[in-house]
N, C-alpha and C positions, 0 to 999 in steps of 0.2 A: 566418170571416165576422165582421165588426164590426157590432154593433147599436148605433145611437145612440138614446138615449132622451131626449126633450125634454118636460118637464112645463110646461104653459102655464096661466097664469091672467091673463086680460086682457093678453096679451103682443103684441097686434097691431102695436105700433110697432116692435118689434125682431125678430119671428119670421121675417119674410120674408128679412131679411139673414142670420139664423142658418141657415135652410134652404139658401139659395143658397150659403153658404160651404162646404157639405158636398159639393157637386157636384165630381166628378173627383178626390176625395181618395184613395179606395181603390177597388179593383175590386169586391170583394164587400162591399156596404154595405146594411144594413137600417136604415131610419129609422122610428121609432115616435114619434108625438106623442100624449101623454096630456093631455087638457084637463080642468082642474078647474072646470068650470062657468063659462067665460068668457062675457062679455056684450058683447064689443067686436069680434067678427068674427075672433077668433083661429082658430076652427075652419075658417072659410071659407078663410083663408089657407093653413092646413095642407092642406085638401082640394085646393087648387089646385096643390100640389106633388105630382106623380104618383108620386114615389118613396116617399112617406110613407104609412104606415098610421096612421089616426087613431082614437083611443079617446076617446069623450066620456063622462065620468063623471057629468055633470049637476050636480055639486056640488063644493065645494072640500074634498077629502079630505086635503089636505096633500101636501107634497113627497115624503115617504118612501112613503106609501101609494100615490100615483100612480106613482112609479117602480117599485114592486113589481108593479103591474099591467103595466107595460111589460116588466119582467124575465120575468114569467110568459109573456107573449106572444112574446118574442123567441126567436131561433134561434141567435144568434151565440155563438161561443166567447169573444168579447170584448164587453164592454158599456161604452159611453161615456155617462156621465151628463153632459148638456150643458144649461146654462141657456138659455132662449130669448133672453136678452139677451147672448149670447156669440156670437162669430164666429170660426171656425177660420181662421187664416191658411193660405195654400197650403202643403201639406206637413205640416201639424200632425198630422193623423190618422195619416199614414204614420209620422211620427216617434214618436208614442206607441206604435203597434203594434210597430215595430221595436225600440224600447227594451224594451218588456215581454217580447218574445220572447227578447231577448238576456239577460234576467234572469229565469230560470225560477222564482225564488221571489218575484217581484214579484206581490203580490196586487192592488195599486193603484198607479197612476202618475198624477200630477197634472201638468197643463200649466203652462207659463210664462204667467201672466196679465198682460195689458197693459191700461192705461187707453186710452180712445179716442184720446188724444193721443200714444200710443206709450210713455208712461212706465210704469215697473214697478208692478204691483199685487201685492205680495208674497204668496206662498203657500208653505206648507211650514214648519212650526215644531214645537217640542216640544209635547207634550200640555199642556193647561192644568192649572195647579195651583190649589188654593184661594187661596193667597196672591196669585198673579198675577191671578186673577179679581177678587179684592177690590180690588186696585190699579186695575184697568181700570174696574170698576163705579163706584168713588168718584172716578175721574178723577186720582188721585194718580200713576198710571203715566205719563200724558201730561205731567204737570208735571215729571217727572224724567227720563223716557226718551222721546225723540222718535219712536222707531220701536218699535211693539209686537213686531215680529219682531226682537228684539234680538240673536238669536244671530248671531255674527260669521260671515258667509258671503258667497260670491260667487254671485249669482244667474245668472251666465253658465255655471255649472258644475252639471251634474246630480249629485244626491246623495240618499242615503237619509235620510229624515226620519221624524218620528212621524206627522204628519197633513198632508193637503193639502186644498185647497178642493174642494167638490163642484160648483163651477161648470163644471168640465171635468175629469172624473175617470174614467179608464179602469180597468175592473175585469176581473179574470180570473174567468170563470164558475166554474171549479173551486174557486177560493178562496172566492168568494161563497157557493157551495152548501155549502161546509164550515162556514163560521162563521155562516151565516144571512144573509138579505137585510136590507134597511134596517129598522130598528126603527120601526114605525108609531106608537109612543108619542111620537115626535118629530114635531110637525106641520110645523115649518119651523125650520131651523138646528139645529146640533149633531148631526144624524143622520150627517153625514160624519165628524165627529170620533169619534163612537161606533163607526162601522164601521171606521175606521182602527185604532182601539184594539183591537177584536176581532180584526182581521186580524193585527196584530202579536203579540197574545197567543197566537195559534194558530201562530206561527212564520213567517207570511208577511211579506214586506217591503213598505214603502211608499216610493215614490220621487217625487222632483221631477225632471221632465224639462225641461231648459232649451231643448232644440231645438224643442219643440212649442209654438208661440206661438198664444195665443187672446186675442182682444180681448174684454174683459168690461165691458159698460156697467153697472157695479155699481149696484144699487138701482133701476134703471129699472122692472123688473117688479114692484117693491114700492111704487111711487109711490101716494100716496093711502091707504095702509094702514099708516102708520107706527105708530100706537098699537097696532093689532092685532099687527103684526110684533114690536114691543117686548114685548108681553105673551106671545106664544107663544115668543119667544126666551128670555125669562126662565124660562118653564116648562120649556123644553128644557134650559137650564143646570142647573136643579134636578134634572131627571131624569138628566142625564149624571153629575152629582156623586153622586147617590144610587146609581147603578149601579156606579160605579167608585171611589168614595171613602167611601161609607157615610153613615149618617144624621147623624152629627156634622158632617160637611162640609156637608150640606144645611142644617142649622140655621144654620151660619155664613153660608151664601149667602143664605138668607132674611133674616137680620138685616141683611146688607149692602143688600139691596133695599129694606127698610123704611127704613133710614137715608138711602138715596139719595132716596127720596120725601119724607122729612121735610126734607132739606136744600133741595129744590127749592121748598118752600112759602114 
């Protein structure tokens, strides 16, 4: 069985299309919607989808914590974390499952993400380093390298990578149970990178699957909360580098954030 977990927060503008895109994809499908205290009718939309089980948390507990609620309630051998602003194209879920089954050491498989106009939204790259993060934070990366996914690759070809986006991320329950669920210390962003890192450290593989196409309306579910998103994303980056690179790396990251604020003044 495949369990699809959708965490919502004021996602009414996209949730209906997300849910509709799941119909007819696979035979054994469990859909779980976890709502983080939406005030825009997201829960009513989810309730109108008969295949879905809805959990109302009553407050915004963050992406990782809400997904863990869904994981605990789910029954599937396979778990798909799917953003409410994402739509699975026909055959996408079947392609993800078939790919994962064919690769028994695949702990996580990420979909080929597309922008609404059909253009590529790159996913799947090497783990972030302190140096690369500094270049991205300061903007120097974009002045010298047009594509942050600079690794030479063909996105039409499935391949093993370090990490993939959590916008449409298939997880093997056995692997997840082994390394631990999402780290709830991450409120939003970086929890997917952290999970992929823990999976690979435990000997599991992380793959990008070119055949599974998912349209991702990037940023729609975060509209109107940009300052908050930037703040928690910064906190997530510091937590990630503390966990995987140590305190010295965090000191450098904090300094970069201070410099960025000073430059903006």
